[in-house]
C-alpha positions in Angstrom: 0.0 0.0 0.0 1.6 3.3 -1.1 1.6 6.3 1.1 -0.8 9.2 0.1 1.0 12.0 -1.7 0.7 15.5 -0.2 -1.4 18.1 -2.0 0.0 19.7 -5.1 0.6 23.1 -3.5 2.4 21.5 -0.6 4.6 19.4 -3.0 5.6 22.6 -4.9 6.6 24.4 -1.7 8.7 21.5 -0.6 10.5 21.3 -4.0 14.0 22.5 -3.1 14.6 25.2 -5.7 11.2 26.7 -5.4 11.4 26.6 -1.6 14.7 28.4 -1.6 13.4 31.0 -4.0 10.2 31.7 -2.1 11.9 31.9 1.4 15.2 33.6 0.6 14.9 35.6 -2.6 12.3 37.9 -1.3 12.6 41.1 0.8 13.2 39.2 4.0 13.4 42.1 6.4 10.2 43.7 5.1 8.3 40.4 5.1 9.5 39.6 8.7 8.3 43.0 10.0 5.0 42.6 8.2 4.5 39.0 9.6 5.2 40.3 13.1 2.4 42.8 12.8 0.0 40.5 11.0 0.4 37.6 13.6 -0.8 39.9 16.4 -4.1 40.8 14.7 -6.9 39.8 17.0 -9.7 39.1 14.6 -11.3 35.7 14.8 -11.8 34.8 11.2 -8.2 36.0 10.3 -6.8 33.8 13.1 -8.9 30.8 12.0 -8.0 31.2 8.3 -4.3 31.7 9.1 -4.3 28.6 11.4 -5.9 26.5 8.6 -3.3 27.6 6.1 -0.5 26.9 8.6 -1.9 23.4 9.1 -1.8 22.8 5.3 2.0 23.2 5.3 2.6 21.9 8.9 0.2 19.0 9.3 2.1 17.9 12.5 0.9 21.1 14.3 -0.5 19.7 17.6 -2.2 22.1 20.0 -3.5 19.4 22.4 -0.7 20.0 24.8 -1.3 23.8 25.0 -2.0 25.1 28.4 -4.7 27.4 27.1 -6.7 27.1 23.9 -8.4 30.5 23.8 -5.9 32.0 21.3 -6.7 35.6 20.4 -4.2 35.7 17.5 -1.7 33.7 15.5 1.0 35.1 17.7 -0.7 33.4 20.7 -0.4 30.1 18.9 3.3 30.7 18.1 4.3 31.4 21.8 1.8 29.0 23.4 2.7 27.5 26.8 2.3 23.8 27.5 0.3 22.0 30.2 2.1 21.3 33.4 4.0 18.1 33.2 4.1 18.0 29.4 7.9 18.1 29.3 9.6 16.1 32.1 13.1 17.3 32.9 16.0 14.8 33.2 16.9 15.1 36.9 20.5 13.8 36.5 22.8 16.7 37.7 25.5 15.5 35.2 23.1 15.9 32.2 22.6 19.0 30.0 19.1 18.6 28.7 17.7 19.9 25.5 16.6 23.5 26.0 13.8 23.2 23.4 11.8 20.9 21.2 13.9 20.4 18.1 15.4 18.4 15.3 19.0 17.6 15.8 21.2 18.9 13.0 24.9 19.0 12.6 26.8 18.2 15.9 30.1 16.8 17.1 33.4 18.1 18.3 34.7 21.5 17.2 37.7 21.4 14.9 39.6 24.0 16.9 37.1 26.9 16.6 35.3 25.6 13.5 31.8 24.0 13.5 29.8 22.5 10.7 26.6 24.2 9.5 25.9 21.4 6.9 28.2 19.1 4.9 30.9 21.2 3.3 29.7 24.4 5.0 31.8 25.2 8.1 31.7 28.4 10.1 34.0 29.7 12.9 33.1 30.6 16.5 34.8 34.0 15.9 32.3 34.8 13.2 29.4 33.6 15.2 30.0 34.7 18.8 32.0 38.0 18.3 33.8 37.4 21.6 37.4 36.2 21.7 37.1 35.0 25.3 34.1 32.8 24.5 35.9 31.5 21.3 38.9 30.4 23.3 36.7 28.9 26.1 35.0 26.6 23.6 38.0 25.7 21.4 37.9 22.0 20.7 34.6 21.6 22.6 31.2 20.1 21.6 28.5 21.7 19.5 25.0 20.8 18.5 22.4 22.4 16.2 18.8 22.3 17.4 16.3 23.3 14.7 12.8 24.2 15.7 10.1 23.7 13.0 7.3 26.2 12.9 4.8 23.8 14.3 6.9 23.0 17.4 6.7 24.4 20.9 8.7 27.7 20.6 9.8 28.4 24.2 13.3 27.5 25.3 14.5 26.6 28.8 17.6 26.3 30.9 19.5 23.1 30.0 21.0 22.9 33.5 21.3 25.0 36.7 23.2 28.2 36.2 23.1 32.0 35.8 23.1 34.5 33.0 25.0 37.8 33.5 25.1 39.3 30.0 23.5 38.9 26.6 25.4 39.9 23.4 22.8 40.7 20.8 24.2 40.7 17.2 22.0 42.3 14.6 21.9 40.7 11.1 19.8 39.3 8.3 16.8 37.0 8.4 17.7 34.1 6.1 15.6 30.9 6.4 17.4 28.4 8.6 15.9 25.2 7.0 18.1 22.5 5.7 17.8 23.7 2.1 19.2 27.1 3.0 21.9 25.6 5.2 23.2 23.6 2.3 23.3 26.7 0.0 24.2 29.8 2.1 27.7 29.9 3.6 28.0 30.9 7.2 24.3 31.4 7.4 24.1 31.4 11.2 26.8 34.1 11.3 24.7 36.3 9.0 21.4 36.2 11.0 20.1 38.0 14.0 21.1 36.2 17.1 21.7 36.4 20.9 24.8 35.0 22.6 24.0 33.7 26.1 27.0 32.9 28.2 25.7 30.5 30.9 27.6 30.5 34.2 27.7 27.1 35.7 28.5 26.0 39.3 31.3 23.7 37.9 34.4 25.7 36.9 35.6 22.9 34.6 32.5 23.1 32.4 31.3 25.9 30.2 28.1 26.4 28.2 26.9 28.9 25.6 23.5 29.1 24.0 22.9 31.0 20.7 19.3 31.5 19.7 19.3 32.4 16.0 16.4 34.2 14.5 15.2 33.7 10.9 12.7 34.9 8.3 9.3 35.7 9.8 10.8 35.2 13.3 13.5 37.9 13.8 12.4 38.4 17.4 13.7 36.8 20.5 12.2 37.4 23.9 14.4 36.8 27.0 12.6 37.0 30.3 15.7 38.6 32.0 15.5 41.6 29.7 12.7 44.3 29.6 12.5 44.5 25.8 12.4 42.2 22.8 15.5 41.6 20.7 14.3 42.2 17.1 14.8 44.2 13.9 13.5 47.3 15.6 15.8 47.1 18.7 18.2 50.1 18.9 19.8 49.6 22.3 23.2 48.4 23.4 24.5 45.2 21.9 26.2 43.9 25.1 23.4 43.9 27.7 24.2 43.2 31.4 21.6 41.2 33.3 21.4 38.9 36.3 19.2 35.8 36.0 19.7 32.7 38.2 17.8 29.7 37.0 17.3 26.0 37.7 17.3 23.3 35.2 14.1 23.5 33.1 13.2 27.1 34.0 11.9 29.0 31.0 14.5 31.5 29.6 12.4 33.0 26.8 10.9 32.2 23.4 11.0 32.8 19.7 8.0 34.5 18.1 7.8 31.6 15.5 10.4 28.9 15.1 14.1 28.9 14.5 17.4 27.4 15.8 19.4 27.2 18.9 23.2 26.5 18.7 24.6 25.0 21.9 28.4 24.9 22.7 29.8 22.9 25.6 33.3 22.6 27.0 34.4 20.0 29.5 34.3 16.2 29.7 31.0 16.0 27.9 29.7 13.2 25.7 26.6 13.2 23.6 23.8 11.1 25.0 22.8 8.0 22.9 19.5 9.6 21.7 21.4 12.5 20.0 21.7 11.6 16.3 21.3 13.8 13.3 17.6 14.0 12.3 16.4 12.8 15.8 13.5 14.7 17.3 14.1 15.8 20.8 11.7 17.3 23.4 12.7 20.0 25.8 14.1 18.3 28.9 15.4 15.1 27.3 19.1 14.4 27.8 21.5 16.0 25.3 25.0 15.9 26.9 26.4 14.1 29.9 29.4 15.0 32.0 31.3 12.7 34.4 30.7 15.0 37.4 27.7 17.2 38.5 27.4 20.6 36.8 26.2 22.3 39.9 27.2 22.1 43.6 23.6 22.0 44.7 21.3 21.0 41.7 17.7 22.0 41.9 15.1 19.5 41.1 12.5 20.5 38.6 9.9 18.2 37.0 8.0 20.4 34.7 8.5 23.7 32.7 
C-alpha cells in the first residue's frame, strides 16, 4: 500500500529550488516585520484562516498540549505555553538537557574553533560569537544544532542549573534556517540576527553557551531577563548586562515563531545516545552528559 502524496501546492513548496526562491529571494526584512504585525491581529476569522493555512503546510501542528486554547491571534499560537508536566526534565545533575523541542542537526566536536553548518559548509566561532574569550573557552569543545520547526513548541528553557550575567545581541539578516538554505548559504548562522547567552555554571571545569538564532518571519527573541524584545526594531546596546539565576528546566524565553538554537559545551561532555542527526528531541530530554555534576547544589524540577 503506497503512502498518500501531499497536496500539489504543498509538494511545490517542498520542492527544493522553489522553496529556496520563495523563502530567501524575497525582501526578507520587510516580510518579517509585516508578519510580526499580522500575527498579532486579534480578529477571529483571520486567526482561523491563518491557522488553517498553517496546518496545510505543517500537518504535525499539535495544540492538544497547549496550556490554554483561547488563542486571540496567530502570535498566541506561536508562543503557546504547555500543560504542566508536558515536558519532564531529566533530573541527573550531570546531564545537560535539550533547551527546546527540536530536530538535531549538525553536531560533534569542534575542529579548533570551527563548527559545521551542513556538509561542506563550516563556520567559525569567531564569526558567530563575536567574543574572543568565548571563542577560546569553547575551542575543541562540543557543538549541536537544534532546529525548531514552525509547528513546534517555541519556548526555550535552561538546560541545567546556572546563571546569565550578560547577553550579546548581534543584529543581522533573516535568512531561512531550514536544511535547504543551510546547504546553500555559507556561514548562514553568522549572518542572521542572534543572541549569545554565556551561561555561568557551578562547575568551573565546564562551560556552556547558547545562541538562539532568528530567521525569516521570526527575527524576534524574547528573553525574560530583559525588559525588551530583541528584534529588527531594537536600537539599544549590543552587550546587555543582566542577572538571572535559573534552575534546570526554568523558562528562559521564546521565539516568536520557530528557529534554531546552537549550543556549545566545553568540559568532559559526551553526547547522549539519543542524539543523532535528524532525531526529534523534546525539551528536557538528555542532550550531553558529564562525568561530574554541573552544579554544587542542583535544583530538582519536574515540569517547565
